[in-house]
C-alpha positions as CSV (number, residue, x, y, z in Angstrom):
1,X,-0.3,0.2,-0.2
2,X,1.6,3.7,-0.5
3,X,-0.6,6.5,0.8
4,X,0.4,9.9,-1.4
5,X,0.6,12.5,1.4
6,X,0.8,16.5,1.4
7,X,-0.9,19.8,1.0
8,X,-4.0,20.9,-1.2
9,X,-2.7,22.0,-5.1
10,X,0.2,20.4,-4.8
11,X,0.0,17.9,-7.5
12,X,-0.3,14.9,-4.8
13,X,-3.9,13.0,-7.0
14,X,-1.6,13.6,-10.0
15,X,1.4,11.6,-8.7
16,X,-0.5,9.3,-7.2
17,X,-2.4,8.5,-10.9
18,X,1.7,8.5,-12.7
19,X,2.9,6.0,-9.7
20,X,-0.4,3.9,-10.9
21,X,0.3,4.0,-14.2
22,X,4.0,2.7,-13.6
23,X,3.2,-0.1,-11.4
24,X,0.6,-1.3,-14.1
25,X,3.1,-0.2,-16.7
26,X,5.5,-3.2,-14.8
27,X,2.4,-5.6,-14.6
28,X,1.2,-5.1,-11.3
29,X,-3.1,-4.8,-11.0
30,X,-3.2,-1.8,-9.5
31,X,-6.3,0.0,-7.3
32,X,-5.6,3.3,-7.6
33,X,-8.1,5.1,-4.4
34,X,-9.1,8.5,-2.8
35,X,-10.3,9.0,0.2
36,X,-9.8,12.7,0.5
37,X,-13.5,13.9,0.7
38,X,-12.8,16.4,-2.2
39,X,-11.9,13.9,-4.6
40,X,-10.1,14.8,-8.3
41,X,-8.9,11.0,-9.4
42,X,-11.6,11.3,-12.1
43,X,-10.3,15.4,-12.9
44,X,-7.5,13.5,-13.3
45,X,-7.5,10.9,-15.1
46,X,-10.1,12.5,-17.5
47,X,-12.8,9.9,-16.7
48,X,-16.2,10.4,-15.1
49,X,-16.5,9.0,-11.8
50,X,-20.3,8.3,-10.5
51,X,-21.5,9.1,-6.9
52,X,-25.0,8.3,-6.1
53,X,-26.3,10.4,-3.3
54,X,-25.6,8.6,0.4
55,X,-23.7,5.8,-1.0
56,X,-20.1,4.7,-2.0
57,X,-19.0,4.7,-5.4
58,X,-18.0,1.5,-7.4
59,X,-14.7,0.1,-8.7
60,X,-14.2,1.6,-12.0
61,X,-11.9,0.1,-14.6
62,X,-10.6,2.9,-16.4
63,X,-8.0,0.4,-17.9
64,X,-6.2,-3.3,-18.6
65,X,-5.3,-4.0,-14.6
66,X,-6.1,-0.4,-12.9
67,X,-9.2,0.2,-11.0
68,X,-10.5,3.2,-9.1
69,X,-12.9,4.3,-6.5
70,X,-12.8,7.6,-4.7
71,X,-14.3,6.7,-1.2
72,X,-17.0,9.0,0.0
73,X,-16.0,8.6,3.5
74,X,-19.2,10.7,4.9
75,X,-21.6,8.0,3.1
76,X,-19.5,5.4,4.6
77,X,-19.5,6.4,8.1
78,X,-23.2,7.1,8.3
79,X,-24.0,3.3,6.3
80,X,-21.8,2.2,8.8
81,X,-23.1,3.4,11.8
82,X,-26.5,2.8,10.6
83,X,-25.7,-0.9,10.7
84,X,-23.9,-0.8,14.3
85,X,-26.9,0.6,15.5
86,X,-29.1,-1.8,14.1
87,X,-27.5,-4.6,15.3
88,X,-27.0,-3.3,19.3
89,X,-31.4,-2.5,18.6
90,X,-31.8,-5.8,18.0
91,X,-30.7,-7.0,21.3
92,X,-33.3,-5.2,22.7
93,X,-33.1,-2.2,25.8
94,X,-29.9,-2.6,27.8
95,X,-29.6,-2.4,31.4
96,X,-25.8,-0.7,31.2
97,X,-27.3,2.5,29.8
98,X,-26.5,2.5,26.0
99,X,-29.4,3.8,23.8
100,X,-28.2,3.8,20.3
101,X,-31.1,5.1,18.7
102,X,-30.3,8.5,20.4
103,X,-28.1,9.6,17.7
104,X,-29.2,9.8,13.9
105,X,-26.2,8.1,11.7
106,X,-25.5,11.9,10.3
107,X,-24.9,13.5,13.5
108,X,-22.1,10.8,14.0
109,X,-20.2,12.3,11.1
110,X,-18.8,15.4,13.2
111,X,-16.1,13.2,15.0
112,X,-12.8,14.0,14.2
113,X,-10.8,11.8,11.9
114,X,-14.0,9.2,12.1
115,X,-14.3,9.4,8.2
116,X,-11.0,8.8,7.2
117,X,-10.6,5.9,9.5
118,X,-13.4,4.1,8.1
119,X,-11.9,4.7,4.4
120,X,-9.2,3.4,5.6
121,X,-10.7,0.2,6.7
122,X,-12.3,-0.2,3.5
123,X,-8.8,0.6,1.9
124,X,-7.6,-2.6,4.1
125,X,-10.2,-4.7,2.6
126,X,-8.7,-4.1,-0.5
127,X,-5.2,-4.8,0.3
128,X,-6.2,-7.8,2.1
129,X,-7.9,-9.3,-1.6
130,X,-6.6,-10.9,-4.1
131,X,-7.3,-8.6,-7.0
132,X,-4.8,-6.1,-6.9
133,X,-0.6,-6.2,-6.2
134,X,-0.7,-2.5,-4.9
135,X,-3.1,0.4,-3.7
136,X,-1.9,3.1,-4.5
137,X,-4.0,5.7,-2.0
138,X,-5.0,9.7,-2.4
139,X,-5.1,10.3,1.0
140,X,-6.5,13.9,2.4
141,X,-4.1,16.9,3.9
142,X,-0.9,15.5,6.3
143,X,-1.9,16.7,9.3
144,X,-5.6,14.9,9.0
145,X,-3.9,12.0,7.9
146,X,-1.2,12.1,10.5
147,X,-4.2,12.1,13.2
148,X,-5.9,9.4,11.6
149,X,-2.5,7.0,11.2
150,X,-2.5,7.7,15.1
151,X,-6.1,7.0,15.7
152,X,-6.0,2.9,15.3
153,X,-3.5,3.1,18.6
154,X,-5.2,5.7,20.4
155,X,-9.1,4.0,20.4
156,X,-7.5,0.7,21.1
157,X,-5.7,1.7,23.7
158,X,-8.8,3.7,25.1
159,X,-11.0,0.6,24.9
160,X,-8.5,-1.7,26.9
161,X,-8.5,0.6,29.4
162,X,-12.8,1.1,29.5
163,X,-13.7,-2.3,28.7
164,X,-10.6,-4.9,29.1
165,X,-10.7,-7.9,26.6
166,X,-10.9,-10.1,29.6
167,X,-14.0,-8.9,31.0
168,X,-16.0,-8.2,27.2
169,X,-15.5,-12.1,26.7
170,X,-16.8,-12.7,30.0
171,X,-19.5,-10.8,29.4
172,X,-20.0,-12.5,25.4
173,X,-20.7,-16.1,27.0
174,X,-22.7,-14.2,30.2
175,X,-26.6,-15.5,30.3
176,X,-27.2,-11.8,29.5
177,X,-27.7,-12.1,25.4
178,X,-28.6,-8.3,25.1
179,X,-24.8,-7.5,26.2
180,X,-23.1,-10.8,24.1
181,X,-24.5,-8.6,21.3
182,X,-22.7,-5.4,22.0
183,X,-19.6,-7.1,22.7
184,X,-19.5,-8.9,19.0
185,X,-20.5,-5.2,17.9
186,X,-17.9,-4.1,19.9
187,X,-15.5,-6.9,18.3
188,X,-16.1,-6.4,15.2
189,X,-14.8,-3.1,15.7
190,X,-11.7,-4.2,17.4
191,X,-10.8,-6.7,14.3
192,X,-11.1,-3.3,12.1
193,X,-9.2,-0.4,13.6
194,X,-6.4,-3.7,14.8
195,X,-5.9,-4.7,10.9
196,X,-5.9,-0.9,10.0
197,X,-3.5,-0.2,12.5
198,X,-1.5,-3.7,11.8
199,X,-1.1,-3.1,8.0
200,X,0.2,0.9,8.5
201,X,2.8,0.0,11.0
202,X,3.8,-3.0,8.3
203,X,6.9,-1.5,6.9
204,X,7.0,-4.0,4.6
205,X,4.1,-3.5,2.8
206,X,3.0,0.2,3.2
207,X,5.1,3.6,2.6
208,X,4.4,7.2,2.2
209,X,4.9,9.4,0.3
210,X,5.0,13.1,0.9
211,X,4.5,15.5,-2.2
212,X,5.4,18.9,-2.1
213,X,6.7,21.8,-4.1
214,X,10.4,23.6,-4.3
215,X,9.0,26.7,-2.0
216,X,10.8,28.1,1.9
217,X,7.7,26.6,4.0
218,X,8.0,23.9,2.5
219,X,11.1,22.4,4.4
220,X,9.3,23.1,7.8
221,X,6.4,20.9,6.8
222,X,8.7,18.2,5.1
223,X,10.8,18.2,8.4
224,X,7.6,17.5,10.6
225,X,6.2,15.7,8.2
226,X,9.6,13.1,8.7
227,X,9.7,13.1,12.1
228,X,6.1,12.6,12.6
229,X,6.5,9.2,10.2
230,X,9.1,7.9,12.4
231,X,7.4,8.7,15.5
232,X,4.1,7.2,14.4
233,X,5.9,3.7,12.7
234,X,5.1,4.7,9.0
235,X,7.6,4.3,6.5
236,X,8.4,7.6,4.5
237,X,9.5,6.4,0.7
238,X,10.3,9.6,-0.4
239,X,9.3,13.5,-0.2
240,X,8.4,14.2,-4.1
241,X,8.9,17.5,-5.3
242,X,6.3,18.9,-7.9
243,X,6.4,21.3,-10.5
244,X,10.0,22.1,-10.6
245,X,10.7,24.9,-13.5
246,X,13.2,22.8,-16.4
247,X,16.1,24.8,-17.7
248,X,15.5,26.8,-20.7
249,X,17.2,26.1,-23.6
250,X,14.6,27.1,-26.5
251,X,17.1,28.3,-29.4
252,X,16.9,31.7,-30.3
253,X,15.7,33.2,-26.2
254,X,17.4,36.5,-25.4
255,X,19.0,35.5,-21.7
256,X,18.7,39.2,-21.0
257,X,15.4,39.4,-21.8
258,X,12.7,40.1,-18.7
259,X,11.2,37.2,-18.7
260,X,13.7,35.1,-19.1
261,X,15.3,36.9,-16.0
262,X,12.7,35.6,-14.4
263,X,12.4,32.2,-15.2
264,X,16.4,31.4,-14.4
265,X,16.1,33.1,-10.9
266,X,13.0,31.4,-9.9
267,X,14.5,27.9,-11.2
268,X,17.5,28.6,-9.2
269,X,15.0,29.5,-6.1
270,X,13.6,26.2,-6.4
271,X,17.0,24.2,-7.4
272,X,18.0,25.9,-3.8
273,X,15.7,24.7,-2.2
274,X,15.9,21.1,-3.6
275,X,19.4,21.1,-1.9
276,X,18.4,22.5,1.4
277,X,15.7,19.7,1.6
278,X,18.4,16.9,0.2
279,X,21.0,18.5,3.5
280,X,18.2,18.0,6.0
281,X,16.8,14.8,4.8
282,X,19.8,13.0,4.7
283,X,20.2,9.6,3.0
284,X,17.7,8.2,4.8
285,X,15.2,9.7,2.9
286,X,15.0,11.0,-1.3
287,X,14.3,13.5,-3.0
288,X,12.6,12.8,-6.1
289,X,12.2,15.7,-9.1
290,X,9.3,15.9,-11.0
291,X,9.6,18.5,-13.4
292,X,6.9,21.3,-14.6
293,X,4.9,19.8,-17.4
294,X,3.5,23.0,-19.0
295,X,-0.2,21.8,-19.5
296,X,-1.5,20.4,-16.5
297,X,-1.4,16.7,-16.7
298,X,-4.8,15.3,-17.6
299,X,-6.1,11.9,-19.5
300,X,-4.4,8.9,-19.3
301,X,-2.1,9.6,-22.5
302,X,-0.3,13.0,-20.4
303,X,-0.2,10.9,-17.1
304,X,1.8,8.4,-19.0
305,X,4.1,11.0,-20.0
306,X,4.3,12.2,-16.6
307,X,4.4,8.0,-15.6
308,X,7.7,7.4,-17.5
309,X,9.7,10.5,-16.4
310,X,9.3,9.7,-12.5
311,X,7.3,7.2,-12.2
312,X,9.6,4.5,-11.2
313,X,11.5,7.4,-9.0
314,X,8.1,7.0,-7.2
315,X,7.2,3.4,-7.0
316,X,10.7,2.5,-5.4
317,X,10.5,1.7,-1.6
318,X,12.7,3.7,0.6
319,X,15.4,2.6,2.8
320,X,14.6,0.8,6.0
321,X,15.5,2.2,9.1
322,X,15.8,-0.2,12.0
323,X,12.7,-0.5,14.6
324,X,13.4,0.8,18.5
325,X,16.1,-1.3,20.5
326,X,16.6,-2.6,23.9
327,X,19.4,-3.3,25.4
328,X,20.9,-3.2,28.8
329,X,23.5,-1.0,29.5
330,X,25.3,-1.4,32.7
331,X,24.9,-3.1,35.9
332,X,23.1,-6.1,37.0
333,X,19.8,-6.5,39.3
334,X,18.3,-3.5,40.9
335,X,21.4,-1.3,39.9
336,X,21.1,-2.2,35.9
337,X,20.1,0.6,33.5
338,X,18.4,-0.2,30.3
339,X,18.3,1.8,27.3
340,X,15.5,2.0,24.8
341,X,16.6,3.6,21.5
342,X,13.4,5.1,19.0
343,X,14.5,6.0,15.1
344,X,13.2,9.8,15.6
345,X,15.3,12.6,13.1
346,X,14.4,15.9,12.6
347,X,12.9,16.5,15.9
348,X,12.5,19.8,17.4
349,X,13.6,19.6,20.4
350,X,11.5,21.7,22.5
351,X,8.4,20.0,21.5
352,X,9.9,16.8,22.7
353,X,7.3,15.3,25.5
354,X,7.7,12.0,27.8
355,X,4.5,10.2,29.3
356,X,4.1,6.9,31.4
357,X,0.8,4.8,31.2
358,X,0.8,1.8,33.0
359,X,2.6,-0.3,30.7
360,X,3.0,2.0,27.6
361,X,5.4,4.8,27.2
362,X,4.0,7.9,25.6
363,X,5.9,10.2,23.2
364,X,5.5,13.3,22.3
365,X,7.3,15.4,19.8
366,X,6.0,17.9,16.8
367,X,2.5,18.1,18.2
368,X,1.6,14.0,17.7
369,X,1.4,11.5,20.7
370,X,2.3,7.4,20.5
371,X,1.9,5.3,23.3
372,X,4.5,2.8,22.7
373,X,3.9,-1.0,24.8
374,X,7.4,-1.2,26.5
375,X,9.0,-4.0,26.9
376,X,8.5,-6.8,29.3
377,X,11.5,-6.2,31.0
378,X,10.9,-2.5,31.1
379,X,7.6,-2.6,32.6
380,X,9.1,-3.7,35.7
381,X,11.4,-0.4,36.0
382,X,10.9,3.5,36.4
383,X,12.2,6.1,33.4
384,X,15.5,7.3,34.6
385,X,16.1,9.7,31.9
386,X,16.5,10.2,28.3
387,X,17.7,12.1,25.3
388,X,18.1,12.9,21.7
389,X,21.3,11.2,20.4
390,X,21.4,12.5,17.0
391,X,18.3,10.9,15.1
392,X,17.5,8.9,18.1
393,X,16.1,9.5,21.3
394,X,17.2,7.2,23.9
395,X,14.8,6.3,27.4
396,X,17.0,5.0,29.8
397,X,15.1,2.9,32.8
398,X,16.2,1.4,36.2
399,X,14.3,-1.1,37.3
400,X,11.8,-0.6,40.6
401,X,12.9,-1.7,43.7
402,X,9.7,-3.2,44.5
403,X,8.4,-5.6,41.3
404,X,12.1,-6.2,40.3
405,X,12.6,-10.1,41.1
406,X,14.9,-11.1,43.7
């Protein structure tokens, strides 16, 4: 699964289409999907993608081995909530106070991230099927996607603390059939959210491409996105700088003409930004340049030309990053010091925060938080110190004498 992210107007949908065509050219069966509520795949491809009011769009075959779908996340949310409410109502009136009829499905659409999360659930189903080899996803704005990526682990963590699995299983086999229906509904939700979390975190199967433009403001966005992706456990394969002006080599062009001077200066500014971006990201994330094509690439023919130019580079997986590690640094017994080492590049040190909740370490950076389940040995320890060591966060632990085995 390939996630294309970026701000509106940078050409994210166009490059997602170009990448999909590159995969098709390589012989893969591809599903090109949009979970951005402001869908534009049909506009870019030059094909009408019909949407029936109040329903999600059907999958459309646009050429051999290339299918397209624009998921209406609002309609999907209302449909799924209505189905869940109907299942809960089947159990009758519940003594635990849940009244599924109290909310209209349309009211639930305002829940932050709920739409995108359900849309990703449909994408996971597609990725798990045998119908396609590659799923290319045109996502919404970067900040929205990052919140959606963080949502599964957060929701599952909250549910486990509010209603632990062992208590749900006890309720499911108890005498209250109505409560068993509620448990079954919750477990369906848990299975869906778990599948989303696991696929996104699977670095062998899922990667992201950040699409941006050669402007100064893009530098800070790329650094924040790199940091957030690492914190959330998502593989960032590349940063694609779109709409870069090609060299001006038209025969007969007057190099001193005002337009030619402006063009040359603007191109040099773009090249300076790209060089700085490469320096910031280092070798861990490739920077790919997609040149400005002049006329907007619309339709399979124009997209095919763009795909020939940059598609193979965009589709290439990024370098693997070593997972978090835990090792004994010094001492023995209660005098031991253990170090948890997490890859966290380009993080703003001023934004870094740490917290402890039961067996989890809560790490915050650049406006995002992640609950990290601690290794068993660290659950019997307390946090001693933390520091940034280059591109890594190092958290040191000491055994808690009250719970450490003698």
